[in-house]
C-alpha positions in Angstrom: 39.2 -178.3 -30.8 41.9 -175.5 -29.4 45.6 -174.7 -30.6 47.7 -175.2 -26.9 51.2 -173.9 -27.0 54.0 -175.8 -26.2 53.1 -178.0 -22.1 56.9 -178.5 -21.8 58.5 -175.1 -23.2 55.5 -172.8 -23.7 56.2 -172.3 -27.7 53.7 -172.3 -30.2 56.4 -173.0 -32.9 55.7 -176.2 -34.5 57.0 -179.0 -36.8 54.1 -181.2 -38.4 54.8 -184.7 -38.0 51.6 -186.7 -39.5 48.0 -186.6 -39.3 46.1 -189.7 -37.5 42.2 -191.3 -37.7 40.7 -192.6 -35.1 38.2 -195.3 -34.7 34.9 -192.6 -34.6 37.2 -191.2 -38.3 37.8 -188.2 -36.9 41.8 -186.6 -37.4 44.2 -185.4 -35.6 47.2 -183.6 -36.2 50.9 -185.0 -34.5 53.2 -181.6 -33.8 57.0 -181.4 -32.4 57.8 -178.2 -30.6 60.8 -176.7 -32.4 62.3 -175.7 -28.5 62.1 -178.3 -27.2 61.3 -181.3 -29.3 57.8 -182.5 -27.2 55.8 -184.4 -30.1 52.2 -183.5 -29.4 48.6 -183.5 -30.6 47.6 -180.1 -31.9 45.0 -179.1 -32.0 43.6 -180.6 -28.7 40.4 -181.3 -28.0 38.8 -179.7 -24.7 39.1 -182.4 -21.4 35.1 -182.6 -21.3 35.1 -184.1 -25.1 38.8 -186.4 -24.1 36.3 -187.3 -21.1 33.4 -188.8 -23.9 36.3 -191.5 -24.9 36.9 -193.4 -21.7 33.3 -194.9 -21.1 32.8 -198.3 -19.9 33.1 -199.8 -23.8 37.1 -198.2 -23.2 37.5 -200.6 -20.2 35.1 -203.6 -21.5 35.7 -204.2 -25.3 39.3 -205.0 -27.2 40.5 -202.8 -29.8 43.7 -200.8 -30.2 42.6 -198.2 -27.9 41.3 -199.9 -24.8 41.3 -203.2 -22.9 39.6 -206.8 -23.0 37.4 -206.5 -19.9 40.1 -203.9 -17.9 38.0 -205.3 -14.2 38.9 -209.6 -15.2 41.4 -210.9 -12.7 43.7 -212.3 -15.9 43.9 -208.0 -17.2 44.5 -207.2 -12.8 47.1 -210.0 -12.6 49.0 -209.1 -15.9 49.6 -204.9 -15.0 49.9 -206.5 -11.2 53.3 -208.5 -13.1 54.5 -205.5 -15.1 54.5 -203.1 -11.6 56.6 -205.9 -9.8 58.9 -206.3 -13.0 59.2 -201.9 -13.5 59.2 -201.3 -9.4 62.2 -203.9 -9.9 64.3 -202.6 -12.6 63.5 -198.9 -10.7 65.7 -200.4 -7.5 62.3 -199.3 -5.6 62.4 -202.4 -3.1 66.4 -200.2 -1.3 64.3 -197.1 -1.5 61.3 -199.1 -0.1 62.9 -201.2 2.8 64.8 -197.8 3.8 61.3 -196.0 4.4 59.7 -196.0 8.6 57.0 -198.4 9.2 54.2 -196.2 8.4 54.6 -194.8 4.9 51.7 -192.5 2.4 51.6 -193.4 -1.5 49.3 -192.2 -3.9 48.4 -193.1 -7.4 47.3 -190.7 -9.7 45.3 -191.6 -12.7 44.2 -194.9 -10.5 41.8 -196.7 -13.1 40.8 -199.6 -11.0 43.1 -199.0 -8.8 45.0 -202.4 -9.0 47.9 -200.0 -8.0 46.9 -198.5 -5.2 45.4 -202.7 -3.7 49.4 -203.7 -5.1 51.1 -201.1 -2.6 48.2 -202.1 0.3 49.3 -205.8 0.0 52.9 -204.2 0.7 51.5 -202.6 3.6 51.2 -199.0 2.6 49.0 -196.5 3.4 47.6 -196.4 -0.3 45.2 -193.7 -1.8 44.3 -193.2 -5.6 42.3 -191.0 -8.0 40.7 -190.6 -11.4 38.7 -189.0 -13.6 36.6 -192.1 -14.8 33.7 -192.6 -12.8 33.1 -197.0 -13.8 37.3 -198.2 -12.7 36.5 -196.0 -9.6 33.1 -197.4 -8.5 35.0 -200.7 -9.4 38.1 -200.0 -7.1 35.6 -198.6 -3.8 33.1 -201.2 -4.0 34.8 -204.5 -5.6 38.1 -203.9 -3.9 37.3 -201.7 -0.8 39.9 -198.9 -1.7 40.8 -195.6 -0.4 40.4 -194.2 -4.6 38.2 -190.4 -5.5 36.6 -189.6 -9.0 38.6 -186.5 -9.3 40.3 -184.0 -11.4 43.9 -184.2 -9.5 44.5 -180.9 -10.0 41.7 -179.1 -8.5 42.0 -181.5 -5.9 43.1 -181.1 -2.2 44.2 -183.6 0.1 42.7 -184.4 3.4 44.9 -182.7 6.8 47.0 -181.6 3.9 49.4 -184.5 4.6 51.8 -185.1 1.9 53.7 -188.4 0.6 56.3 -190.4 0.7 55.7 -191.7 -3.2 52.9 -190.3 -5.7 52.8 -192.6 -9.0 51.7 -192.1 -12.9 51.4 -195.3 -14.2 50.3 -194.7 -18.2 49.0 -191.8 -17.5 51.1 -188.4 -17.8 50.4 -189.2 -21.8 46.9 -189.1 -21.6 46.9 -185.6 -19.3 46.1 -181.5 -20.6 48.5 -180.5 -18.1 51.0 -183.1 -17.4 53.8 -179.9 -16.8 51.4 -178.8 -13.8 50.1 -182.4 -13.1 54.1 -183.2 -12.3 54.3 -179.4 -10.7 51.3 -180.4 -7.9 52.7 -183.9 -7.5 56.0 -182.4 -5.6 54.3 -180.2 -4.1 52.0 -183.5 -2.5 55.6 -184.8 -1.3 57.9 -185.2 1.2 60.7 -184.3 1.4 63.3 -186.7 -0.1 59.8 -188.5 -1.7 59.9 -190.3 -5.2 57.6 -190.3 -7.9 57.3 -193.6 -10.2 56.2 -192.6 -13.9 56.0 -194.5 -17.0 54.3 -193.7 -20.5 55.4 -194.7 -23.7 58.0 -192.8 -25.1 58.8 -191.4 -28.0 62.5 -193.1 -29.4 63.4 -194.3 -32.7 61.1 -197.5 -32.6 58.5 -194.2 -32.9 59.8 -192.1 -35.6 60.3 -195.6 -37.5 57.0 -196.7 -37.7 55.1 -193.6 -37.4 51.2 -193.7 -37.5 51.3 -197.1 -37.4 53.0 -197.0 -33.6 51.4 -198.8 -31.1 50.9 -196.1 -28.6 50.1 -193.2 -31.2 46.5 -193.8 -29.8 44.5 -190.7 -30.8 43.0 -188.7 -28.9 43.3 -190.2 -25.5 47.2 -189.9 -25.8 47.8 -186.5 -26.4 51.2 -186.2 -25.4 54.5 -188.5 -26.6 58.1 -187.8 -24.8 61.3 -188.4 -25.3 63.5 -190.0 -22.4 65.5 -187.3 -22.5 63.1 -184.8 -22.2 61.5 -186.0 -19.6 63.7 -186.1 -17.2 65.1 -182.7 -18.3 61.5 -181.6 -17.5 61.6 -183.3 -14.3 64.8 -181.5 -13.3 63.2 -178.2 -14.3 60.5 -178.9 -11.2 62.7 -179.7 -8.4 63.5 -183.6 -8.9 66.5 -185.4 -9.7 65.8 -189.5 -11.4 67.5 -192.0 -9.5 66.9 -194.5 -12.3 64.8 -195.7 -15.4 64.5 -198.2 -17.9 62.4 -199.0 -21.4 62.0 -201.9 -22.3 58.7 -202.7 -25.7 60.8 -203.9 -29.2 56.8 -203.6 -30.7 56.6 -207.2 -31.2 53.2 -208.1 -29.3 52.7 -211.7 -28.4 50.5 -214.1 -30.7 49.0 -217.0 -30.7 49.4 -218.1 -33.9 52.7 -216.7 -34.7 55.5 -218.3 -37.0 58.5 -220.4 -35.1 60.1 -217.2 -36.5 58.6 -214.4 -35.6 58.3 -216.2 -32.0 62.4 -215.8 -32.1 63.2 -213.1 -33.2 60.7 -211.4 -30.5 62.4 -213.1 -28.0 65.6 -211.7 -29.1 64.2 -208.1 -30.1 62.5 -207.8 -26.3 65.6 -207.6 -24.2 67.9 -206.4 -26.9 66.2 -202.9 -27.0 66.0 -203.2 -23.2 70.1 -203.6 -23.4 70.3 -201.1 -25.6 67.8 -198.2 -23.7 65.7 -198.1 -27.1 62.4 -199.5 -25.4 59.5 -197.5 -26.7 57.9 -197.5 -23.0 59.5 -196.6 -20.0 59.7 -196.5 -16.1 61.3 -193.7 -14.4 62.2 -193.0 -10.4 62.9 -189.0 -9.4 63.4 -188.1 -6.1 62.5 -184.5 -5.1 65.3 -182.3 -4.4 63.9 -178.8 -3.7 
């Protein structure tokens, strides 16, 4: 475990929020930067230690931190559905149609490559990179995708080619160096290129629920951004926001839910989206510098 300075502003002045134990009965401390407000796990385990949490079990055994067979067609189809909803909310198709026929995209933290496949089907020259062995192997062998296993911060693009689009789907919260990752993405984008990213949102719902918040998965999730904090960070790096959407009330779909619960969920989900208070967010930025 290592104490780190704030990844957004570099401050070492933190306010303690609470502690939470994980499935291994390890306790992690959640703090908030007094300078910029970034919420983070601190001290943090090393990247090598965190990698042990992403064993094949993480992708195959249902828990609050993993999936019920991430490699199944049902999970793939559900993830693709969410991609489609997010891109529609971000006005992606209008921008996509303005691009030349030859388009390149890169998905950072691509896991099994579902977004790589999604974009390939849309006619893009589509690539991905992820550090986890099991999903990368699946992406290559089962889906035939152009996916590499490795650390993006050490990765070099083949022939120095740049991309029209780079994506970070539910990945930035897992990274030890999110700011540095965004800065590197900036260098790999063409002028006018775009980045689309999604992440859990530190907002009113997270603050109200505290340690019971559904996305407080430690230590896999190391950073928790507010909407304004993430926008400010990206602007500092040289991006301008084109669109964002927040969604998710935290009310999950339950097979045995009462009629009252189902009715409440039908109201809460669209309401938090309209009010821009969802605990998930997807954002689109354009490279301006």
